[in-house]
C-alpha positions in Angstrom: 0.0 0.0 0.0 1.4 3.3 -1.1 -0.1 6.5 -2.2 2.6 8.4 -4.1 0.5 11.5 -4.8 -0.4 11.9 -1.1 3.2 11.4 -0.1 4.4 14.0 -2.7 1.7 16.4 -1.5 2.9 16.1 2.1 6.5 16.6 1.1 5.6 19.7 -0.9 3.7 21.3 2.0 6.0 20.3 4.9 8.6 23.1 4.5 5.9 25.8 4.8 4.4 24.1 7.9 7.7 23.2 9.5 10.1 26.0 8.6 12.4 25.3 11.4 13.4 21.9 9.9 16.5 21.9 7.7 15.5 21.0 4.2 18.0 18.0 4.4 15.8 16.6 7.2 13.2 15.6 4.5 15.7 13.6 2.5 14.6 10.2 4.0 11.0 10.9 2.9 12.1 12.0 -0.5 14.0 8.9 -1.2 11.1 6.8 0.1 9.0 7.9 -2.9 11.1 5.7 -5.2 11.8 3.1 -2.7 8.2 2.6 -1.7 7.1 2.0 -5.3 9.8 -0.6 -5.6 8.8 -2.3 -2.3 5.1 -2.4 -3.3 6.0 -4.0 -6.7 8.3 -6.5 -4.8 5.5 -7.3 -2.3 2.9 -7.8 -4.9 5.1 -10.1 -6.9 5.8 -12.2 -3.8 2.1 -12.3 -3.0 1.1 -13.3 -6.4 3.8 -15.9 -6.6 3.2 -17.6 -3.2 -0.3 -17.1 -2.2 -2.4 -18.7 -5.0 -5.0 -20.4 -2.9 -8.1 -18.8 -1.5 -6.8 -19.7 2.1 -3.4 -18.1 1.5 -5.0 -15.0 0.0 -7.3 -14.7 3.0 -4.2 -15.0 5.3 -2.5 -12.1 3.3 -5.7 -10.0 3.7 -5.6 -10.7 7.5 -2.0 -9.5 7.6 -2.9 -6.4 5.7 -5.8 -5.7 8.1 -3.4 -6.0 11.1 -1.1 -3.5 9.5 -4.0 -1.1 9.0 -5.2 -1.7 12.6 -1.8 -0.6 13.9 -1.6 2.5 11.7 -5.1 3.4 12.8 -4.2 3.0 16.5 -1.1 5.3 15.9 -3.3 7.9 14.3 -5.9 7.6 17.3 -3.0 8.1 19.7 -1.6 11.2 17.9 -5.1 12.7 17.5 -5.9 12.1 21.2 -2.6 13.8 22.3 -2.3 16.7 19.9 -5.9 17.6 18.9 -7.9 16.6 22.1 -5.2 17.4 24.6 -5.5 13.8 26.0 -1.9 12.4 26.2 -1.2 8.8 26.9 -2.5 7.6 30.3 -4.7 10.8 30.6 -7.5 8.6 32.2 -5.1 7.0 34.7 -3.1 9.9 36.0 -2.6 13.7 35.7 1.1 13.2 36.0 3.2 13.6 32.9 4.2 10.0 32.6 4.4 9.8 28.8 7.5 10.1 26.6 9.3 13.3 27.5 9.5 14.3 23.8 5.8 15.1 23.7 4.9 18.7 24.8 1.4 19.6 25.3 
């Protein structure tokens, strides 16, 4: 799964939203554009070659769903912390017990 247009759009807008980041700091993400396309093609080739049965294909869909669940959970956590001001463990303690890199 890769959305090159979305990735490129983000790359194009990041410097205006994060002007304090040195432009070289985006290099990893720029190189990922080409690498991700290659990785997607490689993953698809492996999938088509090895998962030729219905059961195998269902297993691959389960793995993909697991990946999406993880990404969704990460998005939930970031949304809770940065948009709703509910950092990790907010329902358990009012102490700042989360990672010290998060400033709210």
